[in-house]
C-alpha positions, 0 to 999 in steps of 0.5 A, spaced: 669 289 125 672 291 118 668 285 115 661 287 118 663 294 115 662 291 108 657 286 109 652 286 103 647 282 107 645 289 110 642 293 105 640 301 105 633 303 103 635 310 099 636 311 092 643 310 090 643 316 086 641 321 092 646 318 096 652 318 091 650 325 088 647 329 094 650 326 100 656 324 097 659 328 091 655 335 093 656 335 100 664 332 100 665 338 095 662 343 100 666 340 106 672 340 102 671 348 101 671 348 108 677 344 109 681 349 104 678 355 108 681 352 115 687 351 111 688 358 109 685 362 115 685 357 121 691 355 125 694 348 125 689 346 131 683 348 127 685 344 120 687 338 124 680 338 127 677 340 120 681 334 117 678 329 123 671 331 121 672 330 114 675 323 115 669 322 119 664 324 114 668 320 109 667 314 113 660 315 114 659 316 106 663 310 104 658 306 108 652 309 106 654 308 099 656 301 100 649 300 103 645 303 098 649 301 092 644 296 089 638 300 090 639 301 082 636 298 076 643 296 073 647 292 078 653 294 075 652 302 077 652 299 084 659 296 083 661 302 080 659 307 085 663 302 090 669 302 086 669 310 085 667 311 093 673 307 095 678 311 090 675 317 092 676 315 100 683 314 098 684 320 095 681 324 100 685 321 106 691 322 102 690 330 100 688 331 108 695 328 110 698 333 105 694 339 107 696 337 115 703 337 113 703 343 109 700 347 114 705 344 119 711 346 115 708 353 113 707 352 106 702 355 103 698 352 097 700 355 091 692 356 088 690 360 094 695 365 094 
């Protein structure tokens, strides 16, 4: 299953710039703000549901970027987009884990006070 997820033979038809910047960067920032609102104003159940939705989005956008990575004029930009997306995914999952742990432990986020 993981091999098919990263299969280069399946190509997307969207421009990488649109997928990366609009569907990836912009949408993820808006969703992360919603995740912080769930942390601040919701209970643990709301936060866990928000984290699950954010992780599902992260998997979806990673796949979209992977499929459309080489719809650019310079192939190295596609490789760079893939590497950045993998790093962002690792970071997003790590932050989500720590948000849930902080919520369950009753710890407020310092910048939200």
